[in-house]
Every structure is written in structure tokens, then in C-alpha cells.
KEZA-490114 format. One record per residue (C-alpha): residue number from 0; residue in three letters; x, y, z. Coordinates in nm, 2 decimals. Layout:
<sites>
torti: NUM, pavex: ALA, c1: X, c2: Y, c3: Z
...
</sites>
This chain:
<sites>
torti: 0, pavex: MET, c1: 17.38, c2: -10.03, c3: -4.32
torti: 1, pavex: ARG, c1: 17.48, c2: -9.79, c3: -4.60
torti: 2, pavex: ASP, c1: 17.14, c2: -9.80, c3: -4.75
torti: 3, pavex: PHE, c1: 17.03, c2: -9.67, c3: -4.35
torti: 4, pavex: ARG, c1: 17.27, c2: -9.41, c3: -4.37
torti: 5, pavex: LYS, c1: 17.18, c2: -9.26, c3: -4.69
torti: 6, pavex: PHE, c1: 16.76, c2: -9.28, c3: -4.61
torti: 7, pavex: VAL, c1: 16.88, c2: -9.09, c3: -4.28
torti: 8, pavex: LEU, c1: 17.08, c2: -8.80, c3: -4.49
torti: 9, pavex: CYS, c1: 16.83, c2: -8.81, c3: -4.75
torti: 10, pavex: LEU, c1: 16.57, c2: -8.74, c3: -4.44
torti: 11, pavex: VAL, c1: 16.78, c2: -8.43, c3: -4.30
torti: 12, pavex: LEU, c1: 16.81, c2: -8.25, c3: -4.61
torti: 13, pavex: THR, c1: 16.46, c2: -8.31, c3: -4.70
torti: 14, pavex: PHE, c1: 16.31, c2: -8.14, c3: -4.37
torti: 15, pavex: GLY, c1: 16.68, c2: -7.99, c3: -4.29
torti: 16, pavex: LEU, c1: 16.71, c2: -7.78, c3: -4.60
torti: 17, pavex: PRO, c1: 16.39, c2: -7.61, c3: -4.63
torti: 18, pavex: TRP, c1: 16.38, c2: -7.53, c3: -4.27
torti: 19, pavex: LEU, c1: 16.73, c2: -7.37, c3: -4.27
torti: 20, pavex: LEU, c1: 16.64, c2: -7.16, c3: -4.60
torti: 21, pavex: MET, c1: 16.30, c2: -7.05, c3: -4.49
torti: 22, pavex: VAL, c1: 16.33, c2: -7.04, c3: -4.10
torti: 23, pavex: ILE, c1: 16.65, c2: -6.99, c3: -3.99
torti: 24, pavex: ILE, c1: 16.85, c2: -6.78, c3: -4.25
torti: 25, pavex: PRO, c1: 16.54, c2: -6.54, c3: -4.25
torti: 26, pavex: VAL, c1: 16.50, c2: -6.52, c3: -3.87
torti: 27, pavex: LEU, c1: 16.91, c2: -6.44, c3: -3.86
torti: 28, pavex: LYS, c1: 16.88, c2: -6.19, c3: -4.12
torti: 29, pavex: TYR, c1: 16.61, c2: -6.03, c3: -3.91
torti: 30, pavex: GLN, c1: 16.76, c2: -6.01, c3: -3.61
torti: 31, pavex: HIS, c1: 17.03, c2: -5.81, c3: -3.74
torti: 32, pavex: LEU, c1: 16.81, c2: -5.53, c3: -3.94
torti: 33, pavex: GLU, c1: 16.78, c2: -5.19, c3: -3.83
torti: 34, pavex: PRO, c1: 16.60, c2: -4.87, c3: -3.93
torti: 35, pavex: VAL, c1: 16.77, c2: -4.71, c3: -4.22
torti: 36, pavex: PRO, c1: 16.76, c2: -4.32, c3: -4.25
torti: 37, pavex: TYR, c1: 16.63, c2: -4.11, c3: -4.50
torti: 38, pavex: ASP, c1: 16.81, c2: -3.88, c3: -4.72
torti: 39, pavex: LYS, c1: 16.64, c2: -3.54, c3: -4.74
torti: 40, pavex: ALA, c1: 16.83, c2: -3.44, c3: -5.08
torti: 41, pavex: VAL, c1: 16.71, c2: -3.80, c3: -5.26
torti: 42, pavex: ASP, c1: 16.39, c2: -3.92, c3: -5.06
torti: 43, pavex: GLY, c1: 16.23, c2: -3.56, c3: -5.02
torti: 44, pavex: MET, c1: 16.18, c2: -3.62, c3: -4.63
torti: 45, pavex: ASP, c1: 16.36, c2: -3.70, c3: -4.32
torti: 46, pavex: GLY, c1: 16.35, c2: -3.98, c3: -4.04
torti: 47, pavex: TYR, c1: 16.38, c2: -4.32, c3: -4.04
torti: 48, pavex: TYR, c1: 16.25, c2: -4.62, c3: -4.25
torti: 49, pavex: PRO, c1: 16.07, c2: -4.81, c3: -4.13
torti: 50, pavex: PRO, c1: 15.90, c2: -4.55, c3: -3.86
torti: 51, pavex: ALA, c1: 15.77, c2: -4.67, c3: -3.54
torti: 52, pavex: GLY, c1: 15.39, c2: -4.71, c3: -3.51
torti: 53, pavex: ILE, c1: 15.25, c2: -4.99, c3: -3.39
torti: 54, pavex: GLN, c1: 15.01, c2: -5.00, c3: -3.10
torti: 55, pavex: HIS, c1: 15.13, c2: -5.31, c3: -2.91
torti: 56, pavex: ARG, c1: 14.84, c2: -5.33, c3: -2.64
torti: 57, pavex: GLY, c1: 14.58, c2: -5.35, c3: -2.97
torti: 58, pavex: LYS, c1: 14.80, c2: -5.60, c3: -3.13
torti: 59, pavex: ILE, c1: 14.77, c2: -5.87, c3: -2.80
torti: 60, pavex: VAL, c1: 14.37, c2: -5.82, c3: -2.84
torti: 61, pavex: TYR, c1: 14.44, c2: -5.88, c3: -3.24
torti: 62, pavex: VAL, c1: 14.61, c2: -6.20, c3: -3.18
torti: 63, pavex: ARG, c1: 14.37, c2: -6.32, c3: -2.92
torti: 64, pavex: GLU, c1: 14.06, c2: -6.26, c3: -3.08
torti: 65, pavex: GLY, c1: 14.23, c2: -6.48, c3: -3.35
torti: 66, pavex: CYS, c1: 14.24, c2: -6.22, c3: -3.64
torti: 67, pavex: VAL, c1: 14.53, c2: -6.36, c3: -3.75
torti: 68, pavex: GLN, c1: 14.37, c2: -6.65, c3: -3.90
torti: 69, pavex: CYS, c1: 14.14, c2: -6.47, c3: -4.16
torti: 70, pavex: HIS, c1: 14.38, c2: -6.16, c3: -4.23
torti: 71, pavex: SER, c1: 14.68, c2: -6.14, c3: -4.36
torti: 72, pavex: GLN, c1: 14.96, c2: -5.85, c3: -4.36
torti: 73, pavex: MET, c1: 15.15, c2: -5.89, c3: -4.66
torti: 74, pavex: ILE, c1: 15.16, c2: -5.74, c3: -4.99
torti: 75, pavex: ARG, c1: 15.31, c2: -6.03, c3: -5.24
torti: 76, pavex: PRO, c1: 15.58, c2: -5.97, c3: -5.46
torti: 77, pavex: ALA, c1: 15.48, c2: -5.87, c3: -5.86
torti: 78, pavex: GLN, c1: 15.51, c2: -6.22, c3: -6.02
torti: 79, pavex: LEU, c1: 15.34, c2: -6.45, c3: -6.22
torti: 80, pavex: ALA, c1: 15.14, c2: -6.20, c3: -6.33
torti: 81, pavex: MET, c1: 15.01, c2: -6.11, c3: -5.98
torti: 82, pavex: ASP, c1: 15.08, c2: -5.71, c3: -5.94
torti: 83, pavex: ALA, c1: 15.05, c2: -5.68, c3: -5.57
torti: 84, pavex: TRP, c1: 14.76, c2: -5.43, c3: -5.63
torti: 85, pavex: HIS, c1: 14.44, c2: -5.42, c3: -5.50
torti: 86, pavex: ARG, c1: 14.22, c2: -5.13, c3: -5.45
torti: 87, pavex: GLY, c1: 14.24, c2: -4.97, c3: -5.10
torti: 88, pavex: TRP, c1: 14.59, c2: -5.19, c3: -4.99
torti: 89, pavex: GLY, c1: 14.77, c2: -4.86, c3: -4.99
torti: 90, pavex: ALA, c1: 14.77, c2: -4.49, c3: -4.92
torti: 91, pavex: ASP, c1: 14.71, c2: -4.42, c3: -5.26
torti: 92, pavex: GLN, c1: 14.32, c2: -4.49, c3: -5.28
torti: 93, pavex: SER, c1: 14.23, c2: -4.39, c3: -5.66
torti: 94, pavex: PRO, c1: 14.05, c2: -4.68, c3: -5.87
torti: 95, pavex: ARG, c1: 14.41, c2: -4.80, c3: -6.01
torti: 96, pavex: PRO, c1: 14.73, c2: -4.64, c3: -5.86
torti: 97, pavex: GLU, c1: 14.96, c2: -4.52, c3: -6.13
torti: 98, pavex: SER, c1: 15.24, c2: -4.81, c3: -6.03
torti: 99, pavex: PRO, c1: 15.12, c2: -5.10, c3: -5.79
torti: 100, pavex: ILE, c1: 15.17, c2: -5.10, c3: -5.44
torti: 101, pavex: ARG, c1: 15.54, c2: -5.23, c3: -5.36
torti: 102, pavex: ALA, c1: 15.56, c2: -5.57, c3: -5.20
torti: 103, pavex: ASN, c1: 15.64, c2: -5.58, c3: -4.84
torti: 104, pavex: THR, c1: 15.98, c2: -5.60, c3: -4.68
torti: 105, pavex: MET, c1: 16.14, c2: -5.73, c3: -4.38
torti: 106, pavex: ARG, c1: 16.22, c2: -5.40, c3: -4.23
torti: 107, pavex: ASP, c1: 15.84, c2: -5.31, c3: -4.27
torti: 108, pavex: TYR, c1: 15.80, c2: -5.55, c3: -3.95
torti: 109, pavex: LEU, c1: 16.09, c2: -5.41, c3: -3.72
torti: 110, pavex: GLY, c1: 15.98, c2: -5.34, c3: -3.37
torti: 111, pavex: GLU, c1: 15.74, c2: -5.63, c3: -3.39
torti: 112, pavex: LYS, c1: 15.83, c2: -5.94, c3: -3.20
torti: 113, pavex: VAL, c1: 15.59, c2: -6.13, c3: -3.38
torti: 114, pavex: ALA, c1: 15.52, c2: -6.05, c3: -3.79
torti: 115, pavex: MET, c1: 15.15, c2: -6.11, c3: -3.80
torti: 116, pavex: LEU, c1: 15.17, c2: -6.21, c3: -4.18
torti: 117, pavex: GLY, c1: 14.82, c2: -6.44, c3: -4.13
torti: 118, pavex: LEU, c1: 14.75, c2: -6.79, c3: -4.23
torti: 119, pavex: GLN, c1: 14.51, c2: -6.73, c3: -4.50
torti: 120, pavex: ARG, c1: 14.35, c2: -6.47, c3: -4.65
torti: 121, pavex: VAL, c1: 14.00, c2: -6.50, c3: -4.61
torti: 122, pavex: GLY, c1: 13.93, c2: -6.14, c3: -4.52
torti: 123, pavex: PRO, c1: 14.12, c2: -5.83, c3: -4.68
torti: 124, pavex: ASP, c1: 14.49, c2: -5.78, c3: -4.61
torti: 125, pavex: LEU, c1: 14.54, c2: -5.61, c3: -4.35
torti: 126, pavex: ALA, c1: 14.89, c2: -5.45, c3: -4.41
torti: 127, pavex: ASN, c1: 14.81, c2: -5.10, c3: -4.52
torti: 128, pavex: ALA, c1: 14.40, c2: -5.10, c3: -4.36
torti: 129, pavex: GLY, c1: 14.53, c2: -4.75, c3: -4.17
torti: 130, pavex: TYR, c1: 14.46, c2: -4.61, c3: -4.49
torti: 131, pavex: ARG, c1: 14.09, c2: -4.77, c3: -4.57
torti: 132, pavex: PHE, c1: 13.90, c2: -4.61, c3: -4.28
torti: 133, pavex: GLU, c1: 13.81, c2: -4.22, c3: -4.25
torti: 134, pavex: ASN, c1: 13.77, c2: -4.25, c3: -3.86
torti: 135, pavex: ARG, c1: 13.76, c2: -4.47, c3: -3.56
torti: 136, pavex: MET, c1: 13.35, c2: -4.53, c3: -3.56
torti: 137, pavex: GLN, c1: 13.41, c2: -4.70, c3: -3.90
torti: 138, pavex: VAL, c1: 13.63, c2: -4.97, c3: -3.74
torti: 139, pavex: HIS, c1: 13.42, c2: -5.02, c3: -3.47
torti: 140, pavex: MET, c1: 13.10, c2: -5.05, c3: -3.64
torti: 141, pavex: GLN, c1: 13.26, c2: -5.34, c3: -3.85
torti: 142, pavex: LEU, c1: 13.37, c2: -5.51, c3: -3.53
torti: 143, pavex: TYR, c1: 13.03, c2: -5.51, c3: -3.37
torti: 144, pavex: ALA, c1: 12.83, c2: -5.53, c3: -3.69
torti: 145, pavex: PRO, c1: 13.06, c2: -5.67, c3: -3.94
torti: 146, pavex: ARG, c1: 12.70, c2: -5.74, c3: -4.19
torti: 147, pavex: ALA, c1: 12.56, c2: -5.38, c3: -4.16
torti: 148, pavex: ASP, c1: 12.70, c2: -5.29, c3: -4.46
torti: 149, pavex: ALA, c1: 12.76, c2: -5.61, c3: -4.61
torti: 150, pavex: ASP, c1: 12.49, c2: -5.87, c3: -4.52
torti: 151, pavex: TRP, c1: 12.77, c2: -6.15, c3: -4.69
torti: 152, pavex: SER, c1: 13.01, c2: -6.09, c3: -4.45
torti: 153, pavex: VAL, c1: 13.17, c2: -6.39, c3: -4.32
torti: 154, pavex: MET, c1: 13.35, c2: -6.21, c3: -4.04
torti: 155, pavex: PRO, c1: 13.24, c2: -6.30, c3: -3.72
torti: 156, pavex: ALA, c1: 13.10, c2: -5.98, c3: -3.50
torti: 157, pavex: TYR, c1: 13.31, c2: -5.93, c3: -3.17
torti: 158, pavex: ARG, c1: 13.06, c2: -5.76, c3: -2.96
torti: 159, pavex: HIS, c1: 13.19, c2: -5.93, c3: -2.64
torti: 160, pavex: LEU, c1: 13.46, c2: -5.62, c3: -2.69
torti: 161, pavex: TYR, c1: 13.15, c2: -5.35, c3: -2.61
torti: 162, pavex: THR, c1: 12.89, c2: -5.31, c3: -2.37
torti: 163, pavex: VAL, c1: 12.55, c2: -5.26, c3: -2.39
torti: 164, pavex: GLN, c1: 12.47, c2: -4.98, c3: -2.14
torti: 165, pavex: LYS, c1: 12.13, c2: -4.79, c3: -2.01
torti: 166, pavex: MET, c1: 12.14, c2: -4.42, c3: -2.15
torti: 167, pavex: GLN, c1: 12.21, c2: -4.21, c3: -1.85
torti: 168, pavex: GLY, c1: 12.13, c2: -3.88, c3: -1.99
torti: 169, pavex: PRO, c1: 12.25, c2: -3.75, c3: -2.33
torti: 170, pavex: LYS, c1: 12.37, c2: -4.03, c3: -2.59
torti: 171, pavex: SER, c1: 12.75, c2: -4.10, c3: -2.49
torti: 172, pavex: ASP, c1: 13.01, c2: -3.97, c3: -2.77
torti: 173, pavex: LEU, c1: 13.14, c2: -4.33, c3: -2.82
torti: 174, pavex: ALA, c1: 12.79, c2: -4.45, c3: -2.84
torti: 175, pavex: LEU, c1: 12.79, c2: -4.65, c3: -3.17
torti: 176, pavex: PRO, c1: 12.54, c2: -4.56, c3: -3.45
torti: 177, pavex: LEU, c1: 12.34, c2: -4.85, c3: -3.48
torti: 178, pavex: MET, c1: 12.05, c2: -4.88, c3: -3.71
torti: 179, pavex: GLY, c1: 11.77, c2: -5.15, c3: -3.79
torti: 180, pavex: ARG, c1: 11.80, c2: -5.50, c3: -3.62
torti: 181, pavex: PHE, c1: 12.18, c2: -5.41, c3: -3.52
torti: 182, pavex: ALA, c1: 12.02, c2: -5.09, c3: -3.31
torti: 183, pavex: PRO, c1: 11.98, c2: -5.20, c3: -2.88
torti: 184, pavex: LYS, c1: 11.66, c2: -5.17, c3: -2.70
torti: 185, pavex: LYS, c1: 11.52, c2: -4.81, c3: -2.67
torti: 186, pavex: GLY, c1: 11.68, c2: -4.61, c3: -2.39
torti: 187, pavex: TYR, c1: 12.02, c2: -4.82, c3: -2.40
torti: 188, pavex: GLU, c1: 12.33, c2: -4.78, c3: -2.62
torti: 189, pavex: VAL, c1: 12.63, c2: -4.98, c3: -2.74
torti: 190, pavex: VAL, c1: 12.99, c2: -4.86, c3: -2.63
torti: 191, pavex: PRO, c1: 13.37, c2: -5.01, c3: -2.68
torti: 192, pavex: LYS, c1: 13.56, c2: -5.14, c3: -2.40
torti: 193, pavex: ALA, c1: 13.93, c2: -5.03, c3: -2.36
torti: 194, pavex: GLU, c1: 13.98, c2: -5.41, c3: -2.55
torti: 195, pavex: ALA, c1: 13.80, c2: -5.25, c3: -2.85
torti: 196, pavex: GLU, c1: 13.95, c2: -4.92, c3: -2.84
torti: 197, pavex: ALA, c1: 14.30, c2: -5.08, c3: -2.82
torti: 198, pavex: LEU, c1: 14.24, c2: -5.31, c3: -3.12
torti: 199, pavex: VAL, c1: 14.12, c2: -5.00, c3: -3.33
torti: 200, pavex: ASP, c1: 14.44, c2: -4.79, c3: -3.22
torti: 201, pavex: TYR, c1: 14.62, c2: -5.14, c3: -3.37
torti: 202, pavex: ILE, c1: 14.42, c2: -5.15, c3: -3.68
torti: 203, pavex: LEU, c1: 14.45, c2: -4.77, c3: -3.78
torti: 204, pavex: SER, c1: 14.81, c2: -4.81, c3: -3.73
torti: 205, pavex: LEU, c1: 14.87, c2: -5.03, c3: -3.97
torti: 206, pavex: LYS, c1: 15.03, c2: -4.85, c3: -4.26
torti: 207, pavex: LYS, c1: 15.35, c2: -5.06, c3: -4.41
torti: 208, pavex: ASP, c1: 15.38, c2: -4.90, c3: -4.75
torti: 209, pavex: TRP, c1: 15.64, c2: -4.68, c3: -4.63
torti: 210, pavex: PRO, c1: 15.89, c2: -4.50, c3: -4.91
torti: 211, pavex: ILE, c1: 16.20, c2: -4.72, c3: -4.89
torti: 212, pavex: PRO, c1: 16.50, c2: -4.51, c3: -4.90
torti: 213, pavex: GLY, c1: 16.63, c2: -4.45, c3: -5.21
torti: 214, pavex: GLU, c1: 16.39, c2: -4.67, c3: -5.40
torti: 215, pavex: THR, c1: 16.14, c2: -4.38, c3: -5.48
torti: 216, pavex: ALA, c1: 16.41, c2: -4.19, c3: -5.69
torti: 217, pavex: ARG, c1: 16.49, c2: -4.51, c3: -5.86
torti: 218, pavex: LEU, c1: 16.13, c2: -4.57, c3: -5.96
torti: 219, pavex: ALA, c1: 16.10, c2: -4.23, c3: -6.09
torti: 220, pavex: ALA, c1: 16.46, c2: -4.22, c3: -6.32
torti: 221, pavex: ALA, c1: 16.28, c2: -4.59, c3: -6.43
torti: 222, pavex: ALA, c1: 15.94, c2: -4.39, c3: -6.55
torti: 223, pavex: GLU, c1: 16.11, c2: -4.14, c3: -6.69
torti: 224, pavex: ALA, c1: 16.37, c2: -4.36, c3: -6.88
torti: 225, pavex: ALA, c1: 16.06, c2: -4.58, c3: -6.94
torti: 226, pavex: LYS, c1: 15.86, c2: -4.25, c3: -7.14
torti: 227, pavex: ALA, c1: 16.15, c2: -4.12, c3: -7.33
torti: 228, pavex: ALA, c1: 16.17, c2: -4.48, c3: -7.48
torti: 229, pavex: GLU, c1: 15.77, c2: -4.45, c3: -7.56
torti: 230, pavex: ALA, c1: 15.82, c2: -4.14, c3: -7.72
torti: 231, pavex: PRO, c1: 15.86, c2: -4.08, c3: -8.10
torti: 232, pavex: THR, c1: 16.16, c2: -4.04, c3: -8.27
torti: 233, pavex: PRO, c1: 16.10, c2: -3.69, c3: -8.44
</sites>
């Protein structure tokens, strides 16, 4: 009987403790988080962190279409020689930013009932996808014909979110500029449905590298201290 109790206790600790530490406690912490105001004197900006901006209607389409199966929305912390940076993952689009893109924090997901952290990173991370597209049409082209620019792409085409219609007079301003094997038959055009527009709104709203209050000043001070330490002694 004693061995059975020990077995049950070990079983509870084995499965219950990780669940407590990795699920229950983070959820309780997240539920009590609130936006933090910026200090103009310290941060150089007004407002709150994080600002609202997620397009919830498009997020529903994102979930329904299974985008979360292949795309994560989480920049990992710098550790184990992985510095969390990847070209195009933040506001700085240079080949190599001066400092790594910061890892995401729990507050970055405030206002979202469910955080789209993702199941695996088959495609690029989308935490800061709003910076990577120059215009809406770029996103539409990626959704309708992902192999138009990269023939090796494994991304599926979401053509059911678009309508192939017969042209009525001048070409529609919403028509996709498709060419070659992706172009519709002569006299027809491809235009996005309302769902596609909502999904594009959501993707363009993804910008999760807002400055953390007080962090910018701290990093600037640390950088100055590092430069001073490296300077040759006169």
C-alpha cells in the first residue's frame, strides 16, 4: 500500500508540477497584466506599452486557415548562442541590426484572448510581419500564389479566399497583378474576398517589438558603458 501511495505521489509530481509551472502560473500572471505607460523623459515617447492594434476579425481567418500550424509569433530570447535575431524580424530591416531584436514578452500579447505562438516554424516567424511587406498587394500575392516569387515555397495557396471574375470595363484596383502561369484567363481578373482583406489587415498589424518602458534608456546606458570600457586608456 505504501508503495502504491508513493507511486501516485510521484505520478502527480511528474505531471502536475510541470503543468503548474508552465501553464497555471503563467496564465495567472498573464490575467493580471496591464498596459504600462511610457515616460516621455525616459523613453522619449508617450502612450502605453503595448499599444492596441491587432485586427481580431483577420485573426479568426488566420486561425481557421491553419496558419498557426506553420508560422510562429514568438522571437526567442538570446541564449545558447542563438541571439534571437533574423533579418526582417523587426523594425530594423538592415542586413544586421546594431543590436539583436528583443525577445517577446508576455505583455506583447495583451488584448489577445489566445496568443498565436505557433506549433512549429516551418515558415518565417510572423511576430513582426507588419514590417516586412511594402504594401497590401504583396501580402495578397503571397497568399494567392506563394510560388510566384519562390518556386521552392512549401506554403499552400489560399485561392479560395479570392474570386476569379470576368472583367467589367476597366481592371479593378483590387485585382492581383498575376503573370505567367498564375495569371487568369484573358478577360478575367482575381480579386480578394472580404476574408482575404481581413487576413491581410491582421498580418500587417503584427508588430511585436514595441520599446519596453525604461528598457531603451537602460540599453543605451549599457552600450555607452561598453564603448567606454573598450576605449584605449590615454
